[in-house]
PDB file of the backbone (N, CA, C, O) and the ligand in Angstrom, with CONECT records:
HET     ZN  A 101       1
ATOM      1  N   MET A   1      52.414  34.687 -14.306  1.00  0.00           N
ATOM      2  CA  MET A   1      51.599  35.287 -13.252  1.00  0.00           C
ATOM      3  C   MET A   1      51.547  34.370 -12.037  1.00  0.00           C
ATOM      4  O   MET A   1      51.385  33.157 -12.174  1.00  0.00           O
ATOM      5  N   ALA A   2      51.681  34.938 -10.875  1.00  0.00           N
ATOM      6  CA  ALA A   2      51.687  34.148  -9.655  1.00  0.00           C
ATOM      7  C   ALA A   2      50.282  33.646  -9.334  1.00  0.00           C
ATOM      8  O   ALA A   2      49.280  34.307  -9.605  1.00  0.00           O
ATOM      9  N   THR A   3      50.250  32.479  -8.759  1.00  0.00           N
ATOM     10  CA  THR A   3      48.984  31.922  -8.307  1.00  0.00           C
ATOM     11  C   THR A   3      48.800  32.275  -6.842  1.00  0.00           C
ATOM     12  O   THR A   3      49.673  32.034  -6.008  1.00  0.00           O
ATOM     13  N   LYS A   4      47.651  32.848  -6.552  1.00  0.00           N
ATOM     14  CA  LYS A   4      47.369  33.265  -5.182  1.00  0.00           C
ATOM     15  C   LYS A   4      46.763  32.084  -4.421  1.00  0.00           C
ATOM     16  O   LYS A   4      45.767  31.501  -4.851  1.00  0.00           O
ATOM     17  N   MET A   5      47.366  31.747  -3.307  1.00  0.00           N
ATOM     18  CA  MET A   5      46.863  30.615  -2.533  1.00  0.00           C
ATOM     19  C   MET A   5      46.749  31.004  -1.067  1.00  0.00           C
ATOM     20  O   MET A   5      47.398  31.942  -0.603  1.00  0.00           O
ATOM     21  N   PHE A   6      45.928  30.278  -0.362  1.00  0.00           N
ATOM     22  CA  PHE A   6      45.835  30.513   1.068  1.00  0.00           C
ATOM     23  C   PHE A   6      45.601  29.198   1.790  1.00  0.00           C
ATOM     24  O   PHE A   6      45.105  28.230   1.213  1.00  0.00           O
ATOM     25  N   PHE A   7      45.965  29.186   3.053  1.00  0.00           N
ATOM     26  CA  PHE A   7      45.739  28.029   3.894  1.00  0.00           C
ATOM     27  C   PHE A   7      44.539  28.315   4.772  1.00  0.00           C
ATOM     28  O   PHE A   7      44.309  29.464   5.150  1.00  0.00           O
ATOM     29  N   SER A   8      43.774  27.297   5.101  1.00  0.00           N
ATOM     30  CA  SER A   8      42.551  27.532   5.875  1.00  0.00           C
ATOM     31  C   SER A   8      42.861  27.742   7.357  1.00  0.00           C
ATOM     32  O   SER A   8      42.290  27.092   8.232  1.00  0.00           O
ATOM     33  N   SER A   9      43.770  28.656   7.604  1.00  0.00           N
ATOM     34  CA  SER A   9      44.104  29.034   8.973  1.00  0.00           C
ATOM     35  C   SER A   9      44.572  30.467   8.948  1.00  0.00           C
ATOM     36  O   SER A   9      45.349  30.852   8.073  1.00  0.00           O
ATOM     37  N   GLN A  10      44.115  31.259   9.886  1.00  0.00           N
ATOM     38  CA  GLN A  10      44.483  32.670   9.876  1.00  0.00           C
ATOM     39  C   GLN A  10      45.910  32.888  10.354  1.00  0.00           C
ATOM     40  O   GLN A  10      46.420  34.008  10.320  1.00  0.00           O
ATOM     41  N   ASN A  11      46.550  31.812  10.800  1.00  0.00           N
ATOM     42  CA  ASN A  11      47.902  31.970  11.328  1.00  0.00           C
ATOM     43  C   ASN A  11      48.978  31.666  10.291  1.00  0.00           C
ATOM     44  O   ASN A  11      50.158  31.568  10.626  1.00  0.00           O
ATOM     45  N   CYS A  12      48.575  31.520   9.046  1.00  0.00           N
ATOM     46  CA  CYS A  12      49.545  31.209   8.001  1.00  0.00           C
ATOM     47  C   CYS A  12      50.490  32.381   7.783  1.00  0.00           C
ATOM     48  O   CYS A  12      50.062  33.488   7.455  1.00  0.00           O
ATOM     49  N   LYS A  13      51.772  32.126   7.969  1.00  0.00           N
ATOM     50  CA  LYS A  13      52.759  33.191   7.792  1.00  0.00           C
ATOM     51  C   LYS A  13      53.591  32.977   6.533  1.00  0.00           C
ATOM     52  O   LYS A  13      54.453  33.788   6.194  1.00  0.00           O
ATOM     53  N   GLY A  14      53.318  31.873   5.849  1.00  0.00           N
ATOM     54  CA  GLY A  14      54.083  31.585   4.658  1.00  0.00           C
ATOM     55  C   GLY A  14      54.428  30.123   4.601  1.00  0.00           C
ATOM     56  O   GLY A  14      54.029  29.347   5.469  1.00  0.00           O
ATOM     57  N   ALA A  15      55.170  29.743   3.583  1.00  0.00           N
ATOM     58  CA  ALA A  15      55.487  28.341   3.405  1.00  0.00           C
ATOM     59  C   ALA A  15      56.755  28.200   2.588  1.00  0.00           C
ATOM     60  O   ALA A  15      57.117  29.083   1.810  1.00  0.00           O
ATOM     61  N   THR A  16      57.420  27.077   2.777  1.00  0.00           N
ATOM     62  CA  THR A  16      58.577  26.747   1.961  1.00  0.00           C
ATOM     63  C   THR A  16      58.237  25.518   1.142  1.00  0.00           C
ATOM     64  O   THR A  16      57.777  24.512   1.683  1.00  0.00           O
ATOM     65  N   SER A  17      58.461  25.595  -0.150  1.00  0.00           N
ATOM     66  CA  SER A  17      58.142  24.461  -1.016  1.00  0.00           C
ATOM     67  C   SER A  17      59.163  23.357  -0.844  1.00  0.00           C
ATOM     68  O   SER A  17      60.368  23.605  -0.851  1.00  0.00           O
ATOM     69  N   GLY A  18      58.673  22.133  -0.689  1.00  0.00           N
ATOM     70  CA  GLY A  18      59.568  20.987  -0.625  1.00  0.00           C
ATOM     71  C   GLY A  18      60.045  20.585  -2.009  1.00  0.00           C
ATOM     72  O   GLY A  18      60.973  19.785  -2.137  1.00  0.00           O
ATOM     73  N   VAL A  19      59.424  21.129  -3.043  1.00  0.00           N
ATOM     74  CA  VAL A  19      59.763  20.752  -4.411  1.00  0.00           C
ATOM     75  C   VAL A  19      60.912  21.609  -4.939  1.00  0.00           C
ATOM     76  O   VAL A  19      61.914  21.081  -5.423  1.00  0.00           O
ATOM     77  N   THR A  20      60.766  22.919  -4.846  1.00  0.00           N
ATOM     78  CA  THR A  20      61.777  23.808  -5.412  1.00  0.00           C
ATOM     79  C   THR A  20      62.616  24.500  -4.343  1.00  0.00           C
ATOM     80  O   THR A  20      63.627  25.129  -4.655  1.00  0.00           O
ATOM     81  N   GLY A  21      62.198  24.385  -3.079  1.00  0.00           N
ATOM     82  CA  GLY A  21      62.948  25.028  -2.008  1.00  0.00           C
ATOM     83  C   GLY A  21      62.698  26.511  -1.889  1.00  0.00           C
ATOM     84  O   GLY A  21      63.333  27.193  -1.086  1.00  0.00           O
ATOM     85  N   ARG A  22      61.767  27.017  -2.693  1.00  0.00           N
ATOM     86  CA  ARG A  22      61.460  28.447  -2.634  1.00  0.00           C
ATOM     87  C   ARG A  22      60.658  28.773  -1.388  1.00  0.00           C
ATOM     88  O   ARG A  22      59.829  27.981  -0.939  1.00  0.00           O
ATOM     89  N   GLU A  23      60.912  29.933  -0.846  1.00  0.00           N
ATOM     90  CA  GLU A  23      60.147  30.380   0.315  1.00  0.00           C
ATOM     91  C   GLU A  23      59.119  31.410  -0.113  1.00  0.00           C
ATOM     92  O   GLU A  23      59.404  32.324  -0.886  1.00  0.00           O
ATOM     93  N   TYR A  24      57.926  31.237   0.408  1.00  0.00           N
ATOM     94  CA  TYR A  24      56.861  32.195   0.112  1.00  0.00           C
ATOM     95  C   TYR A  24      56.350  32.758   1.426  1.00  0.00           C
ATOM     96  O   TYR A  24      55.976  32.011   2.331  1.00  0.00           O
ATOM     97  N   ASN A  25      56.336  34.051   1.519  1.00  0.00           N
ATOM     98  CA  ASN A  25      55.819  34.694   2.715  1.00  0.00           C
ATOM     99  C   ASN A  25      54.387  35.150   2.470  1.00  0.00           C
ATOM    100  O   ASN A  25      54.059  35.663   1.400  1.00  0.00           O
ATOM    101  N   ALA A  26      53.553  34.957   3.463  1.00  0.00           N
ATOM    102  CA  ALA A  26      52.165  35.385   3.337  1.00  0.00           C
ATOM    103  C   ALA A  26      52.097  36.905   3.366  1.00  0.00           C
ATOM    104  O   ALA A  26      52.841  37.559   4.096  1.00  0.00           O
ATOM    105  N   ASP A  27      51.192  37.458   2.558  1.00  0.00           N
ATOM    106  CA  ASP A  27      51.001  38.900   2.598  1.00  0.00           C
ATOM    107  C   ASP A  27      50.074  39.259   3.757  1.00  0.00           C
ATOM    108  O   ASP A  27      49.691  38.397   4.548  1.00  0.00           O
ATOM    109  N   SER A  28      49.722  40.526   3.849  1.00  0.00           N
ATOM    110  CA  SER A  28      48.958  40.990   5.010  1.00  0.00           C
ATOM    111  C   SER A  28      47.594  40.319   5.115  1.00  0.00           C
ATOM    112  O   SER A  28      46.999  40.306   6.192  1.00  0.00           O
ATOM    113  N   LYS A  29      47.094  39.768   4.027  1.00  0.00           N
ATOM    114  CA  LYS A  29      45.790  39.112   4.065  1.00  0.00           C
ATOM    115  C   LYS A  29      45.916  37.605   4.230  1.00  0.00           C
ATOM    116  O   LYS A  29      44.913  36.891   4.242  1.00  0.00           O
ATOM    117  N   GLY A  30      47.148  37.121   4.358  1.00  0.00           N
ATOM    118  CA  GLY A  30      47.341  35.686   4.570  1.00  0.00           C
ATOM    119  C   GLY A  30      47.477  34.884   3.290  1.00  0.00           C
ATOM    120  O   GLY A  30      47.431  33.655   3.319  1.00  0.00           O
ATOM    121  N   PHE A  31      47.644  35.569   2.165  1.00  0.00           N
ATOM    122  CA  PHE A  31      47.820  34.864   0.903  1.00  0.00           C
ATOM    123  C   PHE A  31      49.304  34.703   0.590  1.00  0.00           C
ATOM    124  O   PHE A  31      50.119  35.560   0.931  1.00  0.00           O
ATOM    125  N   ILE A  32      49.639  33.606  -0.055  1.00  0.00           N
ATOM    126  CA  ILE A  32      50.977  33.485  -0.618  1.00  0.00           C
ATOM    127  C   ILE A  32      50.832  33.540  -2.134  1.00  0.00           C
ATOM    128  O   ILE A  32      49.826  33.099  -2.690  1.00  0.00           O
ATOM    129  N   HIS A  33      51.840  34.082  -2.789  1.00  0.00           N
ATOM    130  CA  HIS A  33      51.795  34.251  -4.237  1.00  0.00           C
ATOM    131  C   HIS A  33      52.825  33.309  -4.851  1.00  0.00           C
ATOM    132  O   HIS A  33      54.022  33.595  -4.866  1.00  0.00           O
ATOM    133  N   VAL A  34      52.341  32.202  -5.345  1.00  0.00           N
ATOM    134  CA  VAL A  34      53.211  31.132  -5.812  1.00  0.00           C
ATOM    135  C   VAL A  34      53.499  31.300  -7.302  1.00  0.00           C
ATOM    136  O   VAL A  34      52.582  31.410  -8.116  1.00  0.00           O
ATOM    137  N   GLU A  35      54.785  31.317  -7.645  1.00  0.00           N
ATOM    138  CA  GLU A  35      55.150  31.597  -9.034  1.00  0.00           C
ATOM    139  C   GLU A  35      55.463  30.358  -9.849  1.00  0.00           C
ATOM    140  O   GLU A  35      55.526  30.422 -11.077  1.00  0.00           O
ATOM    141  N   ASP A  36      55.659  29.233  -9.183  1.00  0.00           N
ATOM    142  CA  ASP A  36      56.045  28.017  -9.890  1.00  0.00           C
ATOM    143  C   ASP A  36      54.903  27.012  -9.817  1.00  0.00           C
ATOM    144  O   ASP A  36      54.416  26.696  -8.732  1.00  0.00           O
ATOM    145  N   SER A  37      54.479  26.510 -10.972  1.00  0.00           N
ATOM    146  CA  SER A  37      53.328  25.595 -10.995  1.00  0.00           C
ATOM    147  C   SER A  37      53.604  24.315 -10.221  1.00  0.00           C
ATOM    148  O   SER A  37      52.680  23.680  -9.712  1.00  0.00           O
ATOM    149  N   ARG A  38      54.894  23.932 -10.130  1.00  0.00           N
ATOM    150  CA  ARG A  38      55.203  22.739  -9.332  1.00  0.00           C
ATOM    151  C   ARG A  38      54.935  23.007  -7.859  1.00  0.00           C
ATOM    152  O   ARG A  38      54.493  22.124  -7.124  1.00  0.00           O
ATOM    153  N   ASP A  39      55.209  24.235  -7.439  1.00  0.00           N
ATOM    154  CA  ASP A  39      54.936  24.593  -6.050  1.00  0.00           C
ATOM    155  C   ASP A  39      53.435  24.662  -5.792  1.00  0.00           C
ATOM    156  O   ASP A  39      52.960  24.287  -4.720  1.00  0.00           O
ATOM    157  N   VAL A  40      52.694  25.147  -6.786  1.00  0.00           N
ATOM    158  CA  VAL A  40      51.234  25.213  -6.635  1.00  0.00           C
ATOM    159  C   VAL A  40      50.692  23.825  -6.344  1.00  0.00           C
ATOM    160  O   VAL A  40      49.861  23.647  -5.453  1.00  0.00           O
ATOM    161  N   LYS A  41      51.166  22.840  -7.101  1.00  0.00           N
ATOM    162  CA  LYS A  41      50.705  21.468  -6.901  1.00  0.00           C
ATOM    163  C   LYS A  41      51.113  20.951  -5.524  1.00  0.00           C
ATOM    164  O   LYS A  41      50.319  20.319  -4.827  1.00  0.00           O
ATOM    165  N   ALA A  42      52.364  21.228  -5.142  1.00  0.00           N
ATOM    166  CA  ALA A  42      52.849  20.752  -3.845  1.00  0.00           C
ATOM    167  C   ALA A  42      52.049  21.363  -2.702  1.00  0.00           C
ATOM    168  O   ALA A  42      51.684  20.673  -1.750  1.00  0.00           O
ATOM    169  N   PHE A  43      51.780  22.662  -2.803  1.00  0.00           N
ATOM    170  CA  PHE A  43      51.020  23.319  -1.735  1.00  0.00           C
ATOM    171  C   PHE A  43      49.573  22.829  -1.717  1.00  0.00           C
ATOM    172  O   PHE A  43      48.967  22.703  -0.653  1.00  0.00           O
ATOM    173  N   LYS A  44      49.025  22.553  -2.901  1.00  0.00           N
ATOM    174  CA  LYS A  44      47.670  22.025  -2.965  1.00  0.00           C
ATOM    175  C   LYS A  44      47.587  20.694  -2.228  1.00  0.00           C
ATOM    176  O   LYS A  44      46.642  20.439  -1.483  1.00  0.00           O
ATOM    177  N   ASP A  45      48.594  19.850  -2.449  1.00  0.00           N
ATOM    178  CA  ASP A  45      48.634  18.566  -1.749  1.00  0.00           C
ATOM    179  C   ASP A  45      48.772  18.780  -0.246  1.00  0.00           C
ATOM    180  O   ASP A  45      48.333  17.952   0.552  1.00  0.00           O
ATOM    181  N   GLY A  46      49.387  19.901   0.129  1.00  0.00           N
ATOM    182  CA  GLY A  46      49.601  20.179   1.540  1.00  0.00           C
ATOM    183  C   GLY A  46      48.436  20.899   2.201  1.00  0.00           C
ATOM    184  O   GLY A  46      48.526  21.284   3.367  1.00  0.00           O
ATOM    185  N   GLY A  47      47.355  21.081   1.475  1.00  0.00           N
ATOM    186  CA  GLY A  47      46.163  21.651   2.088  1.00  0.00           C
ATOM    187  C   GLY A  47      45.894  23.102   1.725  1.00  0.00           C
ATOM    188  O   GLY A  47      44.934  23.700   2.211  1.00  0.00           O
ATOM    189  N   TYR A  48      46.743  23.673   0.866  1.00  0.00           N
ATOM    190  CA  TYR A  48      46.480  25.045   0.449  1.00  0.00           C
ATOM    191  C   TYR A  48      45.371  25.073  -0.583  1.00  0.00           C
ATOM    192  O   TYR A  48      45.131  24.091  -1.284  1.00  0.00           O
ATOM    193  N   VAL A  49      44.707  26.199  -0.666  1.00  0.00           N
ATOM    194  CA  VAL A  49      43.607  26.370  -1.603  1.00  0.00           C
ATOM    195  C   VAL A  49      43.953  27.528  -2.526  1.00  0.00           C
ATOM    196  O   VAL A  49      44.470  28.556  -2.088  1.00  0.00           O
ATOM    197  N   ILE A  50      43.662  27.347  -3.810  1.00  0.00           N
ATOM    198  CA  ILE A  50      43.925  28.417  -4.769  1.00  0.00           C
ATOM    199  C   ILE A  50      42.813  29.459  -4.681  1.00  0.00           C
ATOM    200  O   ILE A  50      41.629  29.130  -4.754  1.00  0.00           O
ATOM    201  N   ALA A  51      43.206  30.693  -4.526  1.00  0.00           N
ATOM    202  CA  ALA A  51      42.240  31.792  -4.501  1.00  0.00           C
ATOM    203  C   ALA A  51      42.306  32.481  -5.848  1.00  0.00           C
ATOM    204  O   ALA A  51      43.206  33.285  -6.089  1.00  0.00           O
ATOM    205  N   SER A  52      41.373  32.180  -6.722  1.00  0.00           N
ATOM    206  CA  SER A  52      41.445  32.763  -8.056  1.00  0.00           C
ATOM    207  C   SER A  52      40.661  34.055  -8.107  1.00  0.00           C
ATOM    208  O   SER A  52      39.478  34.081  -8.444  1.00  0.00           O
ATOM    209  N   GLY A  53      41.345  35.115  -7.768  1.00  0.00           N
ATOM    210  CA  GLY A  53      40.709  36.414  -7.828  1.00  0.00           C
ATOM    211  C   GLY A  53      40.195  36.848  -6.472  1.00  0.00           C
ATOM    212  O   GLY A  53      39.621  36.049  -5.732  1.00  0.00           O
ATOM    213  N   VAL A  54      40.398  38.095  -6.150  1.00  0.00           N
ATOM    214  CA  VAL A  54      39.958  38.610  -4.861  1.00  0.00           C
ATOM    215  C   VAL A  54      38.432  38.574  -4.769  1.00  0.00           C
ATOM    216  O   VAL A  54      37.733  39.056  -5.660  1.00  0.00           O
ATOM    217  N   GLY A  55      37.941  38.008  -3.703  1.00  0.00           N
ATOM    218  CA  GLY A  55      36.500  38.003  -3.484  1.00  0.00           C
ATOM    219  C   GLY A  55      35.743  37.001  -4.339  1.00  0.00           C
ATOM    220  O   GLY A  55      34.512  36.996  -4.345  1.00  0.00           O
ATOM    221  N   SER A  56      36.458  36.163  -5.052  1.00  0.00           N
ATOM    222  CA  SER A  56      35.781  35.187  -5.896  1.00  0.00           C
ATOM    223  C   SER A  56      35.461  33.941  -5.090  1.00  0.00           C
ATOM    224  O   SER A  56      36.156  32.930  -5.188  1.00  0.00           O
ATOM    225  N   LEU A  57      34.426  34.021  -4.310  1.00  0.00           N
ATOM    226  CA  LEU A  57      34.076  32.915  -3.431  1.00  0.00           C
ATOM    227  C   LEU A  57      33.567  31.711  -4.211  1.00  0.00           C
ATOM    228  O   LEU A  57      33.689  30.576  -3.750  1.00  0.00           O
ATOM    229  N   ALA A  58      33.007  31.947  -5.367  1.00  0.00           N
ATOM    230  CA  ALA A  58      32.441  30.849  -6.149  1.00  0.00           C
ATOM    231  C   ALA A  58      33.524  29.874  -6.589  1.00  0.00           C
ATOM    232  O   ALA A  58      33.235  28.707  -6.855  1.00  0.00           O
ATOM    233  N   ALA A  59      34.777  30.342  -6.667  1.00  0.00           N
ATOM    234  CA  ALA A  59      35.857  29.499  -7.145  1.00  0.00           C
ATOM    235  C   ALA A  59      36.385  28.583  -6.052  1.00  0.00           C
ATOM    236  O   ALA A  59      37.110  27.631  -6.341  1.00  0.00           O
ATOM    237  N   THR A  60      36.040  28.852  -4.824  1.00  0.00           N
ATOM    238  CA  THR A  60      36.529  28.014  -3.736  1.00  0.00           C
ATOM    239  C   THR A  60      35.483  26.983  -3.367  1.00  0.00           C
ATOM    240  O   THR A  60      34.284  27.203  -3.536  1.00  0.00           O
ATOM    241  N   ARG A  61      35.945  25.876  -2.870  1.00  0.00           N
ATOM    242  CA  ARG A  61      35.023  24.809  -2.531  1.00  0.00           C
ATOM    243  C   ARG A  61      34.217  25.153  -1.284  1.00  0.00           C
ATOM    244  O   ARG A  61      33.105  24.657  -1.102  1.00  0.00           O
ATOM    245  N   GLN A  62      34.763  25.980  -0.450  1.00  0.00           N
ATOM    246  CA  GLN A  62      34.048  26.314   0.772  1.00  0.00           C
ATOM    247  C   GLN A  62      34.416  27.721   1.191  1.00  0.00           C
ATOM    248  O   GLN A  62      35.425  28.274   0.754  1.00  0.00           O
ATOM    249  N   HIS A  63      33.598  28.281   2.027  1.00  0.00           N
ATOM    250  CA  HIS A  63      33.935  29.575   2.584  1.00  0.00           C
ATOM    251  C   HIS A  63      33.370  29.650   3.989  1.00  0.00           C
ATOM    252  O   HIS A  63      32.756  28.700   4.475  1.00  0.00           O
ATOM    253  N   PHE A  64      33.573  30.747   4.613  1.00  0.00           N
ATOM    254  CA  PHE A  64      33.122  30.907   5.988  1.00  0.00           C
ATOM    255  C   PHE A  64      32.081  32.014   6.072  1.00  0.00           C
ATOM    256  O   PHE A  64      32.163  33.026   5.376  1.00  0.00           O
ATOM    257  N   LEU A  65      31.122  31.799   6.925  1.00  0.00           N
ATOM    258  CA  LEU A  65      30.079  32.793   7.111  1.00  0.00           C
ATOM    259  C   LEU A  65      30.133  33.319   8.540  1.00  0.00           C
ATOM    260  O   LEU A  65      30.064  32.558   9.506  1.00  0.00           O
ATOM    261  N   CYS A  66      30.257  34.631   8.649  1.00  0.00           N
ATOM    262  CA  CYS A  66      30.232  35.256   9.968  1.00  0.00           C
ATOM    263  C   CYS A  66      28.774  35.491  10.341  1.00  0.00           C
ATOM    264  O   CYS A  66      28.097  36.325   9.740  1.00  0.00           O
ATOM    265  N   GLU A  67      28.302  34.756  11.330  1.00  0.00           N
ATOM    266  CA  GLU A  67      26.881  34.835  11.647  1.00  0.00           C
ATOM    267  C   GLU A  67      26.457  36.188  12.233  1.00  0.00           C
ATOM    268  O   GLU A  67      25.382  36.676  11.882  1.00  0.00           O
ATOM    269  N   PRO A  68      27.245  36.811  13.103  1.00  0.00           N
ATOM    270  CA  PRO A  68      26.825  38.115  13.661  1.00  0.00           C
ATOM    271  C   PRO A  68      26.602  39.192  12.604  1.00  0.00           C
ATOM    272  O   PRO A  68      25.678  39.996  12.727  1.00  0.00           O
ATOM    273  N   CYS A  69      27.441  39.216  11.564  1.00  0.00           N
ATOM    274  CA  CYS A  69      27.286  40.301  10.580  1.00  0.00           C
ATOM    275  C   CYS A  69      27.059  39.793   9.159  1.00  0.00           C
ATOM    276  O   CYS A  69      27.105  40.577   8.211  1.00  0.00           O
ATOM    277  N   SER A  70      26.813  38.480   8.996  1.00  0.00           N
ATOM    278  CA  SER A  70      26.486  37.899   7.689  1.00  0.00           C
ATOM    279  C   SER A  70      27.544  38.152   6.625  1.00  0.00           C
ATOM    280  O   SER A  70      27.221  38.305   5.447  1.00  0.00           O
ATOM    281  N   TRP A  71      28.815  38.197   7.042  1.00  0.00           N
ATOM    282  CA  TRP A  71      29.902  38.443   6.097  1.00  0.00           C
ATOM    283  C   TRP A  71      30.455  37.117   5.588  1.00  0.00           C
ATOM    284  O   TRP A  71      30.690  36.189   6.363  1.00  0.00           O
ATOM    285  N   ASP A  72      30.661  37.039   4.265  1.00  0.00           N
ATOM    286  CA  ASP A  72      31.296  35.864   3.687  1.00  0.00           C
ATOM    287  C   ASP A  72      32.797  36.071   3.675  1.00  0.00           C
ATOM    288  O   ASP A  72      33.284  37.079   3.161  1.00  0.00           O
ATOM    289  N   ALA A  73      33.528  35.131   4.233  1.00  0.00           N
ATOM    290  CA  ALA A  73      34.981  35.251   4.273  1.00  0.00           C
ATOM    291  C   ALA A  73      35.613  33.991   3.715  1.00  0.00           C
ATOM    292  O   ALA A  73      35.030  32.910   3.790  1.00  0.00           O
ATOM    293  N   VAL A  74      36.814  34.132   3.152  1.00  0.00           N
ATOM    294  CA  VAL A  74      37.489  32.963   2.591  1.00  0.00           C
ATOM    295  C   VAL A  74      38.296  32.222   3.651  1.00  0.00           C
ATOM    296  O   VAL A  74      38.654  31.061   3.455  1.00  0.00           O
ATOM    297  N   ILE A  75      38.581  32.874   4.759  1.00  0.00           N
ATOM    298  CA  ILE A  75      39.267  32.200   5.853  1.00  0.00           C
ATOM    299  C   ILE A  75      38.443  32.378   7.125  1.00  0.00           C
ATOM    300  O   ILE A  75      37.498  33.166   7.164  1.00  0.00           O
ATOM    301  N   ASN A  76      38.813  31.641   8.146  1.00  0.00           N
ATOM    302  CA  ASN A  76      38.046  31.696   9.395  1.00  0.00           C
ATOM    303  C   ASN A  76      38.424  32.938  10.196  1.00  0.00           C
ATOM    304  O   ASN A  76      38.900  32.855  11.328  1.00  0.00           O
ATOM    305  N   SER A  77      38.197  34.090   9.570  1.00  0.00           N
ATOM    306  CA  SER A  77      38.499  35.362  10.207  1.00  0.00           C
ATOM    307  C   SER A  77      37.689  36.435   9.497  1.00  0.00           C
ATOM    308  O   SER A  77      37.853  36.640   8.294  1.00  0.00           O
ATOM    309  N   CYS A  78      36.826  37.115  10.218  1.00  0.00           N
ATOM    310  CA  CYS A  78      35.952  38.100   9.577  1.00  0.00           C
ATOM    311  C   CYS A  78      36.661  39.450   9.476  1.00  0.00           C
ATOM    312  O   CYS A  78      37.061  40.017  10.494  1.00  0.00           O
ATOM    313  N   PRO A  79      36.822  39.977   8.233  1.00  0.00           N
ATOM    314  CA  PRO A  79      37.493  41.272   8.066  1.00  0.00           C
ATOM    315  C   PRO A  79      36.625  42.430   8.552  1.00  0.00           C
ATOM    316  O   PRO A  79      37.122  43.540   8.744  1.00  0.00           O
ATOM    317  N   LYS A  80      35.357  42.184   8.749  1.00  0.00           N
ATOM    318  CA  LYS A  80      34.436  43.262   9.091  1.00  0.00           C
ATOM    319  C   LYS A  80      34.365  43.493  10.602  1.00  0.00           C
ATOM    320  O   LYS A  80      34.487  44.625  11.070  1.00  0.00           O
ATOM    321  N   CYS A  81      34.164  42.399  11.366  1.00  0.00           N
ATOM    322  CA  CYS A  81      34.008  42.575  12.804  1.00  0.00           C
ATOM    323  C   CYS A  81      35.132  41.929  13.605  1.00  0.00           C
ATOM    324  O   CYS A  81      35.171  42.049  14.830  1.00  0.00           O
ATOM    325  N   GLY A  82      36.067  41.226  12.902  1.00  0.00           N
ATOM    326  CA  GLY A  82      37.213  40.663  13.599  1.00  0.00           C
ATOM    327  C   GLY A  82      36.964  39.320  14.248  1.00  0.00           C
ATOM    328  O   GLY A  82      37.861  38.773  14.889  1.00  0.00           O
ATOM    329  N   SER A  83      35.762  38.773  14.098  1.00  0.00           N
ATOM    330  CA  SER A  83      35.453  37.473  14.687  1.00  0.00           C
ATOM    331  C   SER A  83      36.292  36.374  14.045  1.00  0.00           C
ATOM    332  O   SER A  83      36.527  36.388  12.837  1.00  0.00           O
ATOM    333  N   GLN A  84      36.737  35.428  14.855  1.00  0.00           N
ATOM    334  CA  GLN A  84      37.441  34.277  14.305  1.00  0.00           C
ATOM    335  C   GLN A  84      36.685  33.003  14.655  1.00  0.00           C
ATOM    336  O   GLN A  84      37.273  31.932  14.801  1.00  0.00           O
ATOM    337  N   ASP A  85      35.394  33.137  14.783  1.00  0.00           N
ATOM    338  CA  ASP A  85      34.541  32.010  15.108  1.00  0.00           C
ATOM    339  C   ASP A  85      33.433  31.916  14.064  1.00  0.00           C
ATOM    340  O   ASP A  85      32.246  32.005  14.374  1.00  0.00           O
ATOM    341  N   LEU A  86      33.864  31.733  12.808  1.00  0.00           N
ATOM    342  CA  LEU A  86      32.935  31.737  11.707  1.00  0.00           C
ATOM    343  C   LEU A  86      32.425  30.328  11.416  1.00  0.00           C
ATOM    344  O   LEU A  86      33.084  29.343  11.750  1.00  0.00           O
ATOM    345  N   ALA A  87      31.271  30.236  10.805  1.00  0.00           N
ATOM    346  CA  ALA A  87      30.715  28.951  10.439  1.00  0.00           C
ATOM    347  C   ALA A  87      31.231  28.559   9.057  1.00  0.00           C
ATOM    348  O   ALA A  87      31.178  29.348   8.113  1.00  0.00           O
ATOM    349  N   ARG A  88      31.727  27.335   8.955  1.00  0.00           N
ATOM    350  CA  ARG A  88      32.234  26.855   7.672  1.00  0.00           C
ATOM    351  C   ARG A  88      31.062  26.453   6.776  1.00  0.00           C
ATOM    352  O   ARG A  88      30.156  25.739   7.206  1.00  0.00           O
ATOM    353  N   VAL A  89      31.092  26.916   5.538  1.00  0.00           N
ATOM    354  CA  VAL A  89      30.030  26.606   4.589  1.00  0.00           C
ATOM    355  C   VAL A  89      30.626  25.784   3.459  1.00  0.00           C
ATOM    356  O   VAL A  89      31.500  26.262   2.736  1.00  0.00           O
ATOM    357  N   ASP A  90      30.167  24.570   3.303  1.00  0.00           N
ATOM    358  CA  ASP A  90      30.622  23.724   2.203  1.00  0.00           C
ATOM    359  C   ASP A  90      29.652  23.825   1.042  1.00  0.00           C
ATOM    360  O   ASP A  90      28.435  23.771   1.220  1.00  0.00           O
ATOM    361  N   LYS A  91      30.215  23.973  -0.157  1.00  0.00           N
ATOM    362  CA  LYS A  91      29.350  24.127  -1.320  1.00  0.00           C
ATOM    363  C   LYS A  91      28.954  22.773  -1.863  1.00  0.00           C
ATOM    364  O   LYS A  91      28.222  22.693  -2.849  1.00  0.00           O
TER     365      LYS A  91
HETATM  366 ZN    ZN A 101      31.772  39.515  11.236  1.00  0.00          ZN2+
END
């Protein structure tokens, strides 16, 4: 099963692993689906965060809060109102 990961930037279009040379393209929500555990480790070292399950904010170390509409988002981009000026919340 692929590991879902994301980078803390809404401009992530994908990544190429320096370990296996595999290319991963970000899906429409900005997630990459990493199939090799060696790549998961490499991307983690590179600043990627594992998203274990859609909407599972408790599994991430931090998330973003959209103050205008009180929406919790995993990246600095609100899916509800489109704001990209969210407050970072550290757990
Ligand atoms: Zn919002």
